[in-house]
A tleap script that builds the chain and sets N, CA, C and O, in Angstrom:
source leaprc.protein.ff14SB
mol = sequence {
  NMET PRO ALA LEU THR LEU ARG PRO GLY VAL
  SER ILE ARG LEU LYS SER GLN PRO THR HIE
  ILE PRO ALA PHE LEU VAL MET GLY CYS GLN
  GLY ASP ARG ALA TRP ILE ARG GLN PRO GLN
  TRP PRO CYS HIE VAL GLN LEU CYS VAL PRO
  VAL THR LYS ILE ALA CYS CYS ARG PRO ARG
  PHE PRO LEU GLY LEU LEU CVAL
}
set mol.1.N position { 86.736 82.081 84.976 }
set mol.1.CA position { 87.846 82.911 84.550 }
set mol.1.C position { 87.755 84.261 85.273 }
set mol.1.O position { 86.693 84.883 85.269 }
set mol.2.N position { 88.854 84.727 85.897 }
set mol.2.CA position { 88.796 86.007 86.609 }
set mol.2.C position { 88.655 87.169 85.636 }
set mol.2.O position { 89.149 87.126 84.509 }
set mol.3.N position { 87.979 88.188 86.093 }
set mol.3.CA position { 87.809 89.394 85.283 }
set mol.3.C position { 88.842 90.429 85.724 }
set mol.3.O position { 89.128 90.560 86.915 }
set mol.4.N position { 89.392 91.153 84.774 }
set mol.4.CA position { 90.356 92.210 85.054 }
set mol.4.C position { 89.734 93.552 84.746 }
set mol.4.O position { 89.011 93.705 83.762 }
set mol.5.N position { 90.018 94.515 85.586 }
set mol.5.CA position { 89.650 95.887 85.287 }
set mol.5.C position { 90.950 96.610 84.996 }
set mol.5.O position { 91.742 96.874 85.901 }
set mol.6.N position { 91.164 96.926 83.738 }
set mol.6.CA position { 92.393 97.600 83.332 }
set mol.6.C position { 92.093 99.074 83.104 }
set mol.6.O position { 91.365 99.443 82.183 }
set mol.7.N position { 92.661 99.892 83.948 }
set mol.7.CA position { 92.493 101.338 83.826 }
set mol.7.C position { 93.849 101.967 83.570 }
set mol.7.O position { 94.864 101.421 84.003 }
set mol.8.N position { 93.899 103.088 82.886 }
set mol.8.CA position { 95.187 103.769 82.695 }
set mol.8.C position { 95.841 104.059 84.043 }
set mol.8.O position { 95.190 104.495 84.992 }
set mol.9.N position { 97.145 103.803 84.096 }
set mol.9.CA position { 97.905 104.048 85.307 }
set mol.9.C position { 98.074 102.839 86.206 }
set mol.9.O position { 98.845 102.888 87.165 }
set mol.10.N position { 97.359 101.739 85.911 }
set mol.10.CA position { 97.452 100.526 86.721 }
set mol.10.C position { 98.741 99.787 86.348 }
set mol.10.O position { 99.085 99.690 85.171 }
set mol.11.N position { 99.446 99.270 87.351 }
set mol.11.CA position { 100.645 98.465 87.113 }
set mol.11.C position { 100.235 97.025 86.873 }
set mol.11.O position { 99.395 96.478 87.587 }
set mol.12.N position { 100.837 96.416 85.859 }
set mol.12.CA position { 100.533 95.016 85.529 }
set mol.12.C position { 101.829 94.282 85.210 }
set mol.12.O position { 102.869 94.891 84.956 }
set mol.13.N position { 101.735 92.966 85.230 }
set mol.13.CA position { 102.842 92.119 84.780 }
set mol.13.C position { 102.306 91.221 83.674 }
set mol.13.O position { 101.125 90.874 83.654 }
set mol.14.N position { 103.186 90.855 82.764 }
set mol.14.CA position { 102.807 89.951 81.685 }
set mol.14.C position { 103.042 88.514 82.131 }
set mol.14.O position { 103.877 88.247 82.994 }
set mol.15.N position { 102.295 87.594 81.530 }
set mol.15.CA position { 102.519 86.177 81.811 }
set mol.15.C position { 103.945 85.832 81.387 }
set mol.15.O position { 104.420 86.280 80.343 }
set mol.16.N position { 104.604 85.048 82.191 }
set mol.16.CA position { 105.996 84.607 81.984 }
set mol.16.C position { 106.981 85.780 81.849 }
set mol.16.O position { 108.010 85.655 81.186 }
set mol.17.N position { 106.660 86.912 82.479 }
set mol.17.CA position { 107.581 88.049 82.500 }
set mol.17.C position { 108.669 87.775 83.532 }
set mol.17.O position { 108.350 87.445 84.674 }
set mol.18.N position { 109.941 87.901 83.166 }
set mol.18.CA position { 111.010 87.669 84.143 }
set mol.18.C position { 110.875 88.608 85.338 }
set mol.18.O position { 110.418 89.742 85.198 }
set mol.19.N position { 111.274 88.131 86.506 }
set mol.19.CA position { 111.112 88.904 87.736 }
set mol.19.C position { 112.010 90.132 87.777 }
set mol.19.O position { 111.707 91.083 88.497 }
set mol.20.N position { 113.114 90.138 87.019 }
set mol.20.CA position { 114.012 91.297 87.044 }
set mol.20.C position { 113.503 92.466 86.197 }
set mol.20.O position { 114.069 93.558 86.251 }
set mol.21.N position { 112.453 92.251 85.425 }
set mol.21.CA position { 111.863 93.332 84.622 }
set mol.21.C position { 110.739 93.967 85.434 }
set mol.21.O position { 109.850 93.260 85.909 }
set mol.22.N position { 110.763 95.298 85.603 }
set mol.22.CA position { 109.712 95.947 86.407 }
set mol.22.C position { 108.331 95.836 85.758 }
set mol.22.O position { 108.203 95.520 84.575 }
set mol.23.N position { 107.312 96.102 86.559 }
set mol.23.CA position { 105.930 96.054 86.080 }
set mol.23.C position { 105.704 97.119 85.011 }
set mol.23.O position { 106.390 98.141 84.973 }
set mol.24.N position { 104.731 96.856 84.147 }
set mol.24.CA position { 104.346 97.803 83.102 }
set mol.24.C position { 103.200 98.677 83.601 }
set mol.24.O position { 102.486 98.305 84.533 }
set mol.25.N position { 103.031 99.829 82.983 }
set mol.25.CA position { 101.890 100.701 83.251 }
set mol.25.C position { 100.908 100.605 82.094 }
set mol.25.O position { 101.310 100.621 80.930 }
set mol.26.N position { 99.630 100.507 82.410 }
set mol.26.CA position { 98.594 100.500 81.371 }
set mol.26.C position { 98.360 101.937 80.923 }
set mol.26.O position { 98.107 102.818 81.744 }
set mol.27.N position { 98.446 102.164 79.633 }
set mol.27.CA position { 98.200 103.490 79.063 }
set mol.27.C position { 96.773 103.608 78.524 }
set mol.27.O position { 96.200 104.697 78.498 }
set mol.28.N position { 96.207 102.483 78.097 }
set mol.28.CA position { 94.842 102.490 77.580 }
set mol.28.C position { 94.439 101.098 77.128 }
set mol.28.O position { 95.285 100.224 76.944 }
set mol.29.N position { 93.152 100.902 76.952 }
set mol.29.CA position { 92.605 99.619 76.502 }
set mol.29.C position { 91.510 99.868 75.480 }
set mol.29.O position { 90.794 100.868 75.538 }
set mol.30.N position { 91.398 98.944 74.554 }
set mol.30.CA position { 90.290 98.968 73.603 }
set mol.30.C position { 90.074 97.548 73.121 }
set mol.30.O position { 90.970 96.927 72.550 }
set mol.31.N position { 88.869 97.042 73.358 }
set mol.31.CA position { 88.557 95.674 72.966 }
set mol.31.C position { 89.429 94.685 73.712 }
set mol.31.O position { 89.478 94.694 74.942 }
set mol.32.N position { 90.119 93.832 72.967 }
set mol.32.CA position { 90.965 92.820 73.593 }
set mol.32.C position { 92.443 93.211 73.593 }
set mol.32.O position { 93.305 92.344 73.733 }
set mol.33.N position { 92.745 94.485 73.439 }
set mol.33.CA position { 94.125 94.988 73.405 }
set mol.33.C position { 94.369 95.993 74.515 }
set mol.33.O position { 93.472 96.736 74.913 }
set mol.34.N position { 95.603 96.001 75.008 }
set mol.34.CA position { 96.019 96.990 76.002 }
set mol.34.C position { 97.340 97.602 75.539 }
set mol.34.O position { 98.214 96.901 75.028 }
set mol.35.N position { 97.475 98.898 75.721 }
set mol.35.CA position { 98.714 99.601 75.406 }
set mol.35.C position { 99.444 99.816 76.717 }
set mol.35.O position { 98.916 100.436 77.640 }
set mol.36.N position { 100.673 99.295 76.793 }
set mol.36.CA position { 101.443 99.348 78.032 }
set mol.36.C position { 102.820 99.929 77.755 }
set mol.36.O position { 103.282 99.963 76.614 }
set mol.37.N position { 103.469 100.389 78.828 }
set mol.37.CA position { 104.844 100.872 78.696 }
set mol.37.C position { 105.542 100.764 80.040 }
set mol.37.O position { 104.899 100.625 81.081 }
set mol.38.N position { 106.851 100.830 80.003 }
set mol.38.CA position { 107.655 100.886 81.216 }
set mol.38.C position { 107.717 102.340 81.678 }
set mol.38.O position { 107.772 103.241 80.841 }
set mol.39.N position { 107.709 102.591 82.992 }
set mol.39.CA position { 107.733 103.972 83.490 }
set mol.39.C position { 108.930 104.786 82.996 }
set mol.39.O position { 108.814 105.997 82.807 }
set mol.40.N position { 110.080 104.137 82.783 }
set mol.40.CA position { 111.261 104.884 82.355 }
set mol.40.C position { 111.327 105.102 80.844 }
set mol.40.O position { 112.210 105.816 80.367 }
set mol.41.N position { 110.415 104.506 80.087 }
set mol.41.CA position { 110.382 104.712 78.642 }
set mol.41.C position { 109.786 106.080 78.314 }
set mol.41.O position { 108.992 106.603 79.096 }
set mol.42.N position { 110.155 106.673 77.167 }
set mol.42.CA position { 109.470 107.898 76.725 }
set mol.42.C position { 107.978 107.613 76.521 }
set mol.42.O position { 107.597 106.491 76.188 }
set mol.43.N position { 107.145 108.626 76.720 }
set mol.43.CA position { 105.687 108.447 76.650 }
set mol.43.C position { 105.206 107.924 75.297 }
set mol.43.O position { 104.183 107.242 75.233 }
set mol.44.N position { 105.921 108.231 74.223 }
set mol.44.CA position { 105.456 107.805 72.898 }
set mol.44.C position { 105.831 106.353 72.574 }
set mol.44.O position { 105.424 105.840 71.532 }
set mol.45.N position { 106.593 105.684 73.437 }
set mol.45.CA position { 106.972 104.290 73.218 }
set mol.45.C position { 106.040 103.408 74.039 }
set mol.45.O position { 106.061 103.446 75.269 }
set mol.46.N position { 105.224 102.615 73.352 }
set mol.46.CA position { 104.253 101.747 74.006 }
set mol.46.C position { 104.194 100.411 73.277 }
set mol.46.O position { 104.521 100.322 72.093 }
set mol.47.N position { 103.777 99.379 73.995 }
set mol.47.CA position { 103.537 98.069 73.405 }
set mol.47.C position { 102.040 97.809 73.375 }
set mol.47.O position { 101.326 98.151 74.318 }
set mol.48.N position { 101.570 97.211 72.305 }
set mol.48.CA position { 100.170 96.796 72.205 }
set mol.48.C position { 100.147 95.282 72.409 }
set mol.48.O position { 100.720 94.535 71.616 }
set mol.49.N position { 99.485 94.837 73.472 }
set mol.49.CA position { 99.457 93.414 73.794 }
set mol.49.C position { 98.013 92.941 73.951 }
set mol.49.O position { 97.152 93.715 74.369 }
set mol.50.N position { 97.742 91.686 73.624 }
set mol.50.CA position { 96.416 91.127 73.905 }
set mol.50.C position { 96.231 91.018 75.417 }
set mol.50.O position { 97.182 90.707 76.135 }
set mol.51.N position { 95.035 91.267 75.898 }
set mol.51.CA position { 94.794 91.198 77.342 }
set mol.51.C position { 94.994 89.782 77.886 }
set mol.51.O position { 95.182 89.607 79.090 }
set mol.52.N position { 94.955 88.781 77.023 }
set mol.52.CA position { 95.201 87.409 77.472 }
set mol.52.C position { 96.660 87.196 77.873 }
set mol.52.O position { 96.970 86.190 78.512 }
set mol.53.N position { 97.553 88.099 77.523 }
set mol.53.CA position { 98.968 88.010 77.899 }
set mol.53.C position { 99.246 88.632 79.266 }
set mol.53.O position { 100.364 88.537 79.772 }
set mol.54.N position { 98.235 89.269 79.869 }
set mol.54.CA position { 98.404 89.932 81.158 }
set mol.54.C position { 98.126 88.928 82.269 }
set mol.54.O position { 97.124 88.214 82.247 }
set mol.55.N position { 99.036 88.890 83.243 }
set mol.55.CA position { 98.898 87.959 84.370 }
set mol.55.C position { 97.894 88.495 85.369 }
set mol.55.O position { 97.862 89.694 85.645 }
set mol.56.N position { 97.077 87.613 85.907 }
set mol.56.CA position { 96.155 87.971 86.997 }
set mol.56.C position { 96.906 87.769 88.298 }
set mol.56.O position { 97.432 86.687 88.559 }
set mol.57.N position { 96.955 88.792 89.097 }
set mol.57.CA position { 97.667 88.658 90.367 }
set mol.57.C position { 96.671 88.545 91.514 }
set mol.57.O position { 95.505 88.923 91.394 }
set mol.58.N position { 97.166 88.010 92.632 }
set mol.58.CA position { 96.340 87.899 93.827 }
set mol.58.C position { 96.185 89.271 94.463 }
set mol.58.O position { 97.088 90.099 94.333 }
set mol.59.N position { 95.070 89.550 95.149 }
set mol.59.CA position { 94.931 90.811 95.856 }
set mol.59.C position { 96.002 90.951 96.917 }
set mol.59.O position { 96.434 89.956 97.500 }
set mol.60.N position { 96.431 92.168 97.173 }
set mol.60.CA position { 97.467 92.422 98.178 }
set mol.60.C position { 96.960 92.196 99.589 }
set mol.60.O position { 97.728 91.796 100.463 }
set mol.61.N position { 95.668 92.446 99.828 }
set mol.61.CA position { 95.090 92.327 101.155 }
set mol.61.C position { 93.885 91.415 101.075 }
set mol.61.O position { 93.185 91.394 100.063 }
set mol.62.N position { 93.636 90.658 102.140 }
set mol.62.CA position { 92.366 89.909 102.170 }
set mol.62.C position { 91.205 90.893 102.116 }
set mol.62.O position { 91.305 92.002 102.640 }
set mol.63.N position { 90.127 90.501 101.497 }
set mol.63.CA position { 89.012 91.411 101.278 }
set mol.63.C position { 88.490 92.037 102.563 }
set mol.63.O position { 88.024 93.176 102.535 }
set mol.64.N position { 88.552 91.338 103.678 }
set mol.64.CA position { 88.061 91.875 104.938 }
set mol.64.C position { 88.952 92.954 105.535 }
set mol.64.O position { 88.524 93.657 106.450 }
set mol.65.N position { 90.186 93.106 105.040 }
set mol.65.CA position { 91.123 94.067 105.612 }
set mol.65.C position { 91.233 95.371 104.835 }
set mol.65.O position { 92.002 96.253 105.218 }
set mol.66.N position { 90.484 95.505 103.761 }
set mol.66.CA position { 90.542 96.746 102.984 }
set mol.66.C position { 89.953 97.885 103.783 }
set mol.66.O position { 88.919 97.728 104.433 }
set mol.67.N position { 90.598 99.016 103.739 }
set mol.67.CA position { 90.129 100.192 104.483 }
set mol.67.C position { 89.590 101.220 103.519 }
set mol.67.O position { 89.145 102.288 103.940 }
savepdb mol mol.pdb
quit
């Protein structure tokens, strides 16, 4: 099972999230929960989701090409 490092400010997508909905921003994590929000939402509006609902994405660059 892949491991995720969820830090505040990281963009994520949820599993089965429609493609027309933009990525969410991670606001914080504790245990098996993550607080996320859309960038255009007010700061006090957040969703609490289980980390198992977060999609694992492929790296943007092959590991040998990172600078």
